DOPA-912658 format. One record per residue (C-alpha): residue in three letters; x, y, z; residue number from 1; chain. Coordinates in steps of 0.25 Angstrom, whole numbers, plus 5000, padded with zeros to 4 digits. Layout:
<recs>
(ala,(X,Y,Z),NUM,A)
...
</recs>
This chain:
<recs>
(unk,(5086,5241,5122),1,A)
(unk,(5078,5232,5114),2,A)
(unk,(5069,5237,5103),3,A)
(unk,(5055,5234,5106),4,A)
(unk,(5050,5234,5091),5,A)
(unk,(5062,5225,5087),6,A)
(unk,(5056,5213,5097),7,A)
(unk,(5042,5218,5094),8,A)
(unk,(5037,5217,5079),9,A)
(unk,(5024,5225,5076),10,A)
(unk,(5014,5223,5066),11,A)
(unk,(5013,5232,5054),12,A)
(unk,(5000,5234,5046),13,A)
(unk,(4993,5220,5042),14,A)
(unk,(4985,5220,5030),15,A)
(unk,(4977,5212,5021),16,A)
(unk,(4983,5210,5007),17,A)
(unk,(4978,5205,4994),18,A)
(unk,(4988,5196,4986),19,A)
(unk,(4988,5203,4972),20,A)
(unk,(4992,5190,4965),21,A)
(unk,(4981,5180,4971),22,A)
(unk,(4971,5190,4978),23,A)
(unk,(4970,5184,4990),24,A)
(unk,(4970,5193,5004),25,A)
(unk,(4980,5191,5016),26,A)
(unk,(4983,5198,5028),27,A)
(unk,(4998,5203,5030),28,A)
(unk,(5002,5204,5044),29,A)
(unk,(5015,5211,5044),30,A)
(unk,(5025,5214,5056),31,A)
(unk,(5036,5225,5057),32,A)
(unk,(5047,5226,5067),33,A)
(unk,(5056,5239,5067),34,A)
(unk,(5070,5235,5060),35,A)
(unk,(5066,5221,5056),36,A)
(unk,(5057,5223,5045),37,A)
(unk,(5061,5216,5031),38,A)
(unk,(5055,5212,5018),39,A)
(unk,(5046,5199,5021),40,A)
(unk,(5038,5191,5012),41,A)
(unk,(5023,5187,5014),42,A)
(unk,(5016,5179,5005),43,A)
(unk,(5002,5178,5000),44,A)
(unk,(4995,5167,5006),45,A)
(unk,(4987,5162,4994),46,A)
(unk,(4997,5164,4982),47,A)
(unk,(5011,5165,4990),48,A)
(unk,(5013,5179,4983),49,A)
(unk,(5025,5186,4991),50,A)
(unk,(5024,5200,4997),51,A)
(unk,(5035,5207,5005),52,A)
(unk,(5033,5217,5017),53,A)
(unk,(5042,5223,5027),54,A)
(unk,(5041,5215,5039),55,A)
(unk,(5049,5210,5051),56,A)
(unk,(5043,5197,5049),57,A)
(unk,(5035,5188,5038),58,A)
(unk,(5021,5195,5037),59,A)
(unk,(5009,5186,5041),60,A)
(unk,(4999,5183,5030),61,A)
(unk,(4985,5178,5032),62,A)
(unk,(4975,5175,5020),63,A)
(unk,(4962,5182,5021),64,A)
(unk,(4956,5179,5007),65,A)
(unk,(4961,5169,4997),66,A)
(unk,(4965,5172,4983),67,A)
(unk,(4956,5178,4973),68,A)
(unk,(4963,5174,4960),69,A)
(unk,(4957,5161,4958),70,A)
(unk,(4971,5154,4958),71,A)
(unk,(4979,5144,4965),72,A)
(unk,(4993,5147,4962),73,A)
(unk,(5003,5154,4970),74,A)
(unk,(5011,5167,4966),75,A)
(unk,(5023,5160,4964),76,A)
(unk,(5018,5150,4954),77,A)
(unk,(5014,5161,4942),78,A)
</recs>
């Protein structure tokens, strides 16, 4: 007998997030799957700052509004 949730991932709550380094706003889409969730990284689309969440695959990130700090550096270069 197969486990339906093991073969059919489902979406968790998607949300808009503001990067605390550069101020850009992006949408983070997360998927969960019973028994397969681990720590996954996702990155700010403007400055590259790393964030982590528990998920079954790397979350999808979509830029909503550009950075507001007036800089062009990446998070890893400071």
